[in-house]
matplotlib code that plots the C-alpha trace (Angstrom):
import matplotlib.pyplot as plt

x = [-24.1, -22.5, -20.5, -22.3, -19.9, -17.0, -17.8, -15.5, -12.6, -14.1, -14.7, -11.5, -12.5, -9.8, -7.1, -8.8, -8.7, -4.7, -4.5, -5.2, -1.6, -2.3, 1.1, 0.7, -0.3, -3.9, -4.3, -3.6, -6.4, -9.4, -8.5, -9.0, -12.9, -13.2, -16.8, -19.5, -22.9, -25.7, -28.8, -29.7, -26.9, -27.2, -26.6, -23.5, -22.3, -23.0, -21.1, -18.3, -18.4, -18.4, -14.9, -13.4, -14.8, -12.4, -9.4, -9.7, -10.9, -7.1, -5.3, -7.2, -6.0, -2.6, -1.1, 2.0, -0.5, -0.3, 3.3, 4.4, 1.5, 2.5, 6.1, 5.0, 2.9, 5.5, 7.9, 5.1, 5.4, 3.0, 2.6, -0.6, 1.1, 3.3, -0.6, -2.3, 1.2, 0.4, -3.2, -2.2, 0.2, 3.2, 6.4, 8.0, 11.2, 13.5, 13.6, 9.3, 9.6, 11.8, 9.0, 6.3, 8.1, 8.9, 5.1, 4.4, 6.5, 5.1, 1.6, 2.4, 4.3, 0.8, -1.3, 1.1, 1.2, -2.6, -4.8, -6.6, -7.4, -8.3, -11.3, -12.8, -13.0, -15.3, -13.9, -13.1, -10.1, -9.0, -6.3, -6.5, -2.4, -1.7, -0.2, 0.9, 2.5, 4.6, 5.6, 6.4, 8.8, 10.0, 10.6, 12.7, 10.4, 13.7, 11.7, 14.8, 13.9, 15.9, 15.0, 17.4, 16.3, 17.5, 18.5, 15.4, 13.4, 14.1, 15.9, 17.5, 18.5, 20.5, 22.0, 23.0, 24.5, 26.4, 28.3, 29.0, 30.5, 33.0, 33.5, 34.9, 36.9, 38.2, 38.7, 40.1, 42.6, 42.9, 43.8, 46.3, 48.1, 48.9, 49.8, 52.8, 53.7, 53.8, 55.8, 59.4, 59.5, 57.9, 58.9, 58.7, 54.8, 51.6, 49.3, 45.6, 43.5, 41.8, 44.8, 45.3, 48.3, 49.4, 52.8, 54.4, 55.2, 58.4, 60.0, 62.3, 61.3, 58.7, 56.2, 57.0, 58.8, 54.9, 53.1, 55.3, 54.5, 51.7, 50.6, 49.5, 47.1, 46.6, 43.2, 43.7, 45.9, 46.3, 49.1, 50.8, 50.0, 48.8, 46.8, 47.7, 45.8, 46.6, 45.3, 43.4, 45.0, 43.0, 42.2, 41.2, 38.9, 37.2, 36.5, 35.6, 32.6, 31.7, 30.9, 29.1, 26.8, 26.5, 25.3, 22.9, 21.3, 21.0, 19.1, 16.8, 16.7, 15.5, 12.9, 11.4, 11.6, 9.9, 7.0, 6.4, 6.5, 4.4, 1.7, 1.6, 0.7, -2.2, -3.5, -3.7, -4.0, -7.7, -6.1, -3.6, -5.7, -8.2, -5.1, -3.9, -7.2, -7.7, -4.2, -5.7, -8.5, -6.4, -4.3, -7.2, -9.3, -5.9, -5.3, -8.5, -8.4, -5.1, -7.0, -10.1, -7.2, -5.4, -8.3, -9.7, -12.9, -16.0, -18.4, -21.1, -24.7, -27.6, -31.0, -34.2, -34.2, -35.8, -33.8, -32.1, -28.4, -26.4, -22.9, -21.6, -18.0, -17.4, -14.1, -12.4, -9.3, -7.6, -7.7, -7.2, -4.1, -2.9, -4.0, -2.0, 1.4, 1.3, 0.4, -3.0, -6.4, -9.1, -13.0, -14.9, -18.3, -21.8, -24.8, -28.3, -30.5, -33.5, -35.4, -35.3, -33.2, -30.6, -29.8, -25.9, -25.2, -22.2, -19.2, -16.5, -13.7, -16.6, -15.6, -19.4, -17.5, -15.1, -18.3, -20.0, -17.1, -17.1, -20.5, -20.1, -16.8, -17.9, -21.2, -18.9, -16.7, -19.6, -21.0, -17.4, -17.4, -14.7, -14.5, -15.7, -13.7, -16.5, -17.4, -20.8, -22.4, -25.8, -27.4, -29.5, -28.2, -28.0, -28.4, -25.8, -23.7, -24.0, -21.5, -21.2, -18.3, -15.5, -15.0, -17.4, -15.8, -15.5, -12.5, -13.1, -16.7, -15.9, -18.4, -18.6, -18.5, -22.3, -23.0, -20.9, -22.7, -26.3, -25.0, -24.4, -27.1, -29.5, -27.9, -28.4, -32.1, -32.5, -31.6, -33.4, -35.9, -33.6, -32.7, -29.4, -27.7, -26.7, -24.5, -24.2, -21.5, -22.5, -25.5, -26.0, -22.8, -21.5, -24.3, -25.6, -27.6, -30.9, -31.2, -29.2, -31.5, -34.1, -32.9, -31.9, -35.3, -36.7, -33.9, -34.8, -38.0, -38.0, -35.7, -38.2, -40.5, -38.0, -37.0, -33.1, -31.9, -30.0, -27.4, -26.4, -24.6, -25.6, -24.8, -28.5, -31.0, -34.2, -34.5, -35.9, -38.2, -40.2, -41.3, -39.5, -36.1, -33.5, -31.3, -27.8, -25.6, -21.8, -21.0, -18.6, -16.9, -20.2, -19.1, -15.5, -14.0, -13.2, -10.4, -8.8, -7.3, -3.6, -3.9, -0.3, 0.5, 2.6, -0.1, -3.1, -4.8, -4.1, -5.0, -8.7, -9.0, -8.5, -11.1, -13.4, -16.4, -16.7, -19.6, -23.0, -26.2, -29.8, -31.6, -35.0, -35.6, -36.5, -33.0, -30.5, -26.8, -24.6, -22.6, -19.1, -17.3, -16.6, -15.5, -12.9, -11.9, -10.9, -9.5, -6.8, -6.1, -8.0, -7.9, -10.4, -12.0, -12.8, -14.6, -16.6, -17.6, -18.8, -20.7, -22.7, -23.9, -24.6, -27.1, -28.1, -29.3, -31.0]
y = [8.7, 10.5, 9.0, 10.1, 10.4, 10.0, 6.6, 6.7, 6.3, 4.2, 1.3, 1.5, 3.1, 6.0, 3.1, 1.5, 4.9, 5.5, 1.8, 3.7, 4.4, 7.0, 7.9, 11.4, 14.8, 14.7, 11.2, 12.5, 15.6, 12.8, 11.4, 14.2, 14.7, 10.8, 11.5, 8.5, 8.3, 9.8, 7.7, 9.8, 9.2, 5.3, 5.9, 7.2, 4.6, 2.1, 4.3, 4.5, 0.4, 0.1, 1.9, 0.2, -3.5, -2.8, -2.3, -5.2, -7.5, -7.1, -6.9, -10.8, -11.6, -10.3, -9.3, -7.1, -5.6, -1.6, -2.3, -0.1, 2.8, 2.9, 3.4, 6.2, 7.6, 7.6, 10.1, 12.2, 15.8, 18.1, 20.6, 22.0, 25.7, 25.7, 24.6, 27.9, 29.8, 28.9, 29.6, 33.1, 33.7, 33.7, 33.5, 30.0, 29.0, 26.9, 24.4, 24.7, 23.6, 20.9, 19.9, 20.1, 18.4, 15.2, 15.0, 14.8, 12.1, 10.2, 10.9, 8.8, 6.1, 5.8, 6.3, 3.7, 1.4, 1.6, 2.8, 0.2, -0.3, 3.1, 2.6, 1.2, 3.8, 7.1, 10.1, 11.7, 9.1, 9.6, 11.6, 14.3, 14.0, 17.8, 16.3, 20.2, 21.1, 17.7, 18.4, 22.1, 20.7, 17.4, 18.5, 15.5, 13.4, 11.1, 11.5, 12.1, 13.5, 16.3, 20.4, 23.0, 25.9, 25.1, 27.6, 26.1, 27.9, 31.3, 33.2, 35.6, 32.9, 31.2, 34.8, 35.9, 31.9, 32.4, 35.3, 34.2, 31.1, 33.9, 35.9, 33.0, 31.7, 35.5, 36.0, 32.6, 34.0, 37.2, 34.6, 32.5, 35.3, 37.1, 33.8, 33.4, 36.8, 35.5, 32.0, 33.3, 34.9, 31.8, 28.7, 26.1, 27.0, 26.1, 28.1, 27.3, 28.0, 30.4, 32.5, 30.7, 28.7, 27.4, 27.4, 25.2, 27.7, 25.6, 27.0, 29.5, 33.5, 32.3, 33.5, 36.9, 37.7, 36.4, 38.9, 41.7, 41.2, 43.7, 41.5, 38.9, 38.8, 36.0, 34.3, 31.5, 30.9, 27.5, 26.4, 24.8, 26.3, 29.9, 30.3, 33.5, 34.6, 36.6, 40.1, 40.5, 43.5, 45.9, 43.0, 40.6, 43.3, 43.8, 40.9, 39.9, 43.0, 42.2, 38.4, 39.6, 42.1, 38.7, 36.6, 39.2, 38.7, 35.7, 35.8, 38.7, 35.7, 32.9, 34.7, 36.1, 32.0, 30.9, 33.6, 32.2, 28.5, 29.8, 31.2, 28.0, 25.7, 27.9, 26.8, 23.2, 24.4, 22.9, 19.6, 19.8, 20.4, 17.1, 15.2, 15.7, 15.5, 12.1, 10.8, 11.8, 9.6, 6.7, 7.0, 6.8, 4.0, 1.9, 2.6, 1.4, -1.7, -2.7, -2.1, -4.2, -7.2, -6.9, -7.2, -9.9, -8.1, -8.2, -5.7, -4.8, -5.0, -2.4, -3.3, -1.3, 1.0, -1.1, -4.3, -6.4, -6.3, -9.8, -10.2, -13.3, -14.6, -10.8, -9.9, -6.9, -6.7, -4.6, -6.7, -9.9, -8.3, -8.1, -11.7, -12.7, -11.0, -12.6, -16.2, -16.1, -17.3, -14.8, -16.1, -14.8, -13.9, -14.4, -12.1, -11.0, -9.0, -6.6, -6.1, -2.7, -4.1, -6.8, -8.0, -9.9, -12.2, -14.2, -15.4, -13.0, -12.3, -13.7, -11.1, -10.0, -6.0, -7.1, -8.2, -5.0, -3.2, -5.3, -4.5, -0.7, -0.9, -3.0, -1.0, 2.2, 1.1, -0.1, 3.5, 4.7, 2.8, 0.2, -3.5, -4.9, -7.6, -10.7, -13.2, -11.1, -7.9, -7.2, -3.6, -0.9, 2.5, 4.2, 7.7, 7.9, 5.3, 5.7, 4.1, 3.6, 1.5, 1.4, 3.4, 7.0, 8.7, 12.0, 13.7, 17.3, 17.8, 15.7, 12.9, 9.3, 6.6, 6.0, 9.9, 10.0, 6.9, 8.3, 12.0, 10.0, 7.9, 10.8, 12.2, 8.9, 9.1, 12.3, 11.0, 7.6, 8.4, 8.3, 5.4, 4.8, 2.2, 2.2, 0.2, 0.0, -2.2, -3.5, -1.2, 0.8, -0.9, 1.8, 1.5, -1.1, -4.4, -3.9, -0.2, -1.1, -3.9, -2.0, 1.4, -0.9, -2.4, 0.9, 1.6, -1.3, -0.1, 3.0, 2.1, -0.7, 2.1, 3.4, 3.7, 3.3, -0.6, -1.1, -4.0, -4.1, -6.3, -6.9, -9.3, -8.8, -11.2, -11.2, -8.0, -7.4, -10.7, -9.3, -11.1, -7.7, -8.1, -10.9, -12.6, -13.9, -15.3, -16.3, -19.9, -19.5, -22.4, -24.5, -26.7, -26.9, -29.7, -27.5, -30.7, -29.6, -26.6, -27.7, -25.4, -23.3, -23.6, -20.4, -19.1, -19.0, -16.7, -17.6, -20.9, -20.0, -18.2, -21.4, -22.9, -20.0, -20.5, -16.9, -17.6, -15.9, -17.7, -17.2, -18.1, -18.1, -15.0, -16.9, -18.3, -16.2, -15.1, -18.1, -17.8, -18.5, -15.9, -18.6, -21.3, -18.3, -17.1, -20.8, -21.5, -18.3, -19.8, -17.9, -20.0, -23.0, -22.0, -18.6, -19.8, -22.5, -19.7, -17.9, -21.0, -21.6, -17.4, -18.0, -21.0, -19.5, -16.6, -18.7]
z = [-1.6, 0.8, 4.1, 7.6, 10.5, 8.5, 7.4, 4.7, 7.1, 9.7, 7.1, 5.9, 2.3, 2.6, 3.1, 0.1, -2.2, -1.6, -3.3, -6.7, -7.8, -10.8, -12.2, -13.8, -12.3, -14.5, -13.2, -9.6, -10.9, -12.2, -8.5, -6.5, -8.0, -7.1, -5.3, -5.1, -6.9, -6.2, -6.7, -10.0, -11.5, -12.0, -16.0, -15.4, -12.7, -15.0, -18.1, -15.6, -15.0, -18.8, -19.2, -16.2, -17.7, -20.5, -19.2, -16.2, -19.1, -21.4, -17.9, -17.2, -20.4, -20.7, -17.6, -19.0, -21.7, -20.0, -19.2, -21.1, -21.2, -17.3, -18.3, -20.5, -17.6, -15.4, -17.7, -18.7, -17.0, -15.7, -18.2, -17.3, -16.7, -20.1, -21.6, -20.5, -21.3, -25.0, -24.5, -23.0, -26.4, -23.3, -25.0, -24.7, -23.3, -25.2, -22.1, -22.6, -26.2, -25.3, -22.9, -25.0, -27.8, -25.2, -24.4, -27.7, -28.7, -25.5, -26.7, -30.1, -28.5, -27.0, -30.0, -31.8, -29.0, -28.0, -30.9, -31.2, -28.1, -27.8, -30.9, -28.2, -25.6, -25.4, -26.8, -23.4, -23.4, -26.5, -27.2, -29.6, -31.4, -31.9, -35.1, -36.6, -33.4, -34.0, -37.1, -35.7, -33.3, -34.8, -38.7, -39.0, -37.4, -35.7, -32.2, -30.0, -27.3, -27.7, -28.9, -30.8, -32.3, -36.1, -38.9, -40.4, -38.5, -39.5, -42.3, -40.0, -37.6, -40.0, -41.2, -38.2, -37.6, -40.6, -39.4, -36.1, -37.4, -39.3, -36.6, -34.4, -36.9, -37.2, -33.4, -32.8, -35.6, -34.0, -30.8, -32.0, -33.7, -30.2, -28.7, -31.6, -30.3, -26.9, -27.6, -28.2, -25.2, -23.5, -25.1, -22.5, -22.1, -24.0, -24.9, -25.4, -28.1, -25.8, -24.3, -21.4, -19.7, -16.2, -14.9, -11.7, -9.1, -8.7, -12.0, -10.2, -11.0, -14.4, -11.8, -11.5, -14.7, -15.8, -13.5, -14.8, -18.3, -19.3, -22.2, -19.5, -16.1, -13.4, -13.6, -11.2, -8.5, -6.4, -3.8, -6.6, -10.0, -11.5, -14.6, -16.8, -19.5, -23.1, -22.5, -25.7, -28.3, -30.1, -32.7, -30.8, -28.6, -31.8, -32.5, -29.3, -29.4, -32.8, -31.3, -28.9, -31.1, -33.1, -30.0, -29.3, -32.3, -32.7, -29.1, -30.5, -33.8, -31.5, -29.3, -32.7, -33.4, -30.1, -30.3, -33.8, -32.7, -29.5, -31.6, -34.0, -31.2, -30.1, -32.7, -31.8, -27.6, -27.3, -28.4, -26.2, -23.1, -24.4, -24.7, -21.2, -19.9, -21.8, -20.4, -17.1, -17.5, -18.7, -15.8, -13.7, -14.9, -15.5, -12.1, -10.8, -12.5, -11.3, -7.7, -8.7, -9.6, -6.4, -4.6, -6.5, -7.1, -9.2, -10.5, -8.4, -10.2, -9.3, -8.5, -8.3, -4.5, -1.8, -3.1, -1.3, -0.7, -1.6, -1.1, -1.6, -0.2, 0.8, 2.3, 3.7, 1.5, 4.4, 6.8, 4.3, 3.3, 6.9, 7.6, 4.7, 5.8, 9.0, 6.9, 8.1, 6.3, 5.9, 5.8, 3.5, 4.2, 2.5, 3.2, 2.3, 3.9, 3.0, 6.3, 7.4, 10.6, 10.5, 13.7, 13.7, 17.3, 17.8, 19.8, 21.3, 18.9, 15.9, 13.3, 13.7, 13.4, 10.6, 8.9, 9.3, 8.3, 5.2, 4.3, 4.4, 2.4, -0.5, -0.5, -0.4, -3.5, -5.7, -5.0, -5.6, -9.6, -8.4, -8.5, -4.6, -3.1, -3.6, -5.7, -6.0, -5.0, -5.9, -4.1, -4.7, -4.6, -1.4, -0.6, 2.2, 4.5, 8.2, 10.5, 14.4, 15.0, 17.2, 20.2, 20.3, 23.5, 22.7, 24.6, 23.3, 24.2, 27.5, 26.4, 27.6, 25.3, 25.8, 25.7, 22.3, 21.1, 21.8, 20.3, 16.8, 16.9, 17.1, 14.2, 12.4, 13.5, 11.8, 8.5, 8.5, 6.6, 3.8, 1.3, 3.6, 5.2, 8.9, 10.4, 13.9, 16.4, 19.8, 20.3, 23.2, 24.4, 26.9, 29.6, 31.5, 30.0, 31.4, 30.0, 27.0, 25.9, 26.7, 24.5, 21.8, 21.4, 21.3, 18.4, 16.7, 16.6, 15.2, 12.5, 11.6, 10.3, 8.2, 5.0, 5.5, 5.8, 9.0, 10.2, 13.9, 15.8, 19.7, 22.3, 24.0, 24.3, 23.1, 21.3, 18.1, 17.7, 15.0, 11.7, 9.7, 11.7, 10.0, 12.5, 11.8, 13.6, 13.5, 13.5, 15.9, 17.9, 18.2, 15.4, 16.3, 18.2, 21.0, 22.4, 19.4, 21.5, 23.3, 26.3, 26.7, 22.9, 22.0, 19.5, 21.3, 19.8, 16.3, 17.2, 18.2, 15.3, 13.2, 15.4, 14.6, 11.8, 10.9, 8.4, 9.2, 9.1, 9.4, 12.9, 14.5, 16.2, 19.3, 19.4, 21.4, 21.0, 21.6, 25.2, 23.9, 26.4, 29.1, 26.5, 24.9, 28.4, 29.4, 25.9, 26.7, 30.0, 32.4, 36.3, 35.8, 39.5, 38.0, 34.6, 37.1, 39.4, 36.2, 35.1, 38.7, 38.4, 35.5, 35.9, 39.2, 37.0, 34.4]

ax = plt.figure().add_subplot(projection="3d")
ax.plot(x, y, z, "-o")
ax.set_aspect("equal")
plt.show()
């Protein structure tokens, strides 16, 4: 399925997708590939839902079951470049080896904690643990998140480090011997093992004496203190040179170990790659499951081509969230349509546009493999969704609302012979009522002959009076005692919304849309004389 004319944004689906909160770079990569399934991919879509069901059911039975998994995911770093380097035999640094070890520990934690759950998942979601690499980088099995190239990795490294240890002892001894030779001349000072000492400038004459002493040199200076160091004699110098040579040899030996470790890790590079991909899928499905719980969603059912769309107590989750933040109630809406054209009429402020967006959002989410905010949702697979909702005015093209609407409508009609879902809010609203009604009738006539299913909201009287056009109406204010409304109340809009019944009911095609505009205007405080005058004009027109 495809979304025409930016419908994914118009319907609110883009904002819903932002609520899929993956934790890892690998999950983000999987999410980036998310797209609606095509009509020929029904089997893959159902399989996708089968996997998602496992996560949702587990969450419903134990809300904290995946807490450990999400914590681990938060700490998994993006090591794709490092894995590629392993595959290309680019020698890893010690830091990279440390990061690989941490990743292996995290993988092992996931398997230990969720191994039973993983057994029910497809192979693509199972971590293929690189056990050989784990034993290589954690030979003691302590699972400590540290890494040190130990002597056990190389005989040469062990030998060099032994020589290095002996050399460091000799160097320390030579320095101590040299320092002792100075202590007699400076008994009041304390020299550190590295041959440095710090004096206070306030000691009269000491600074000048030490500056003149060829055995010492100044290494640091402060406005109150000065630090001197012992000039290495020939014995110390020789030991230092030997020490530097051994350090270089140690570095070379460690490099050889890193080369060998990289080569050994490369033997399991495919396991690393498949495991990281599995982590990405796990992260993604878990995020979708949390979204499903968050919207109180259900798995949609897909029917054969041409079947009815049925939504029981559907909700537009974004609108519902906004109302909840304002401590207001959202009224779920049920709808069923199977005819080529369905018309929705009703009162101003009756929620027709939200109902239209709710239908599109639920169908779009279903085709994305997401649970939908409803008690039940059944539908055929669609090839596209096209929505003409909101102000179509195009400043860039210099078009009026009507001109832009007609341009977009032409694009929709060109696609109408495909199995699509077309959603149009207030058809032909940008022109005068007489021509708008005539144009709407002719467009409905064209859509009646198409393969698509169209849902259209309108205020026009007497259009679409055909047996194959379904007429739905917002119940509106008709079942409400209007005397309940208190003129002058602070929260006028809120009280009016409480009086509105947003549910849809099927009505006879001969019934005209309700005329609630004057009633609503009066409830909102418009001058009574104006309202009365308008009623006279309305009666005269009738």
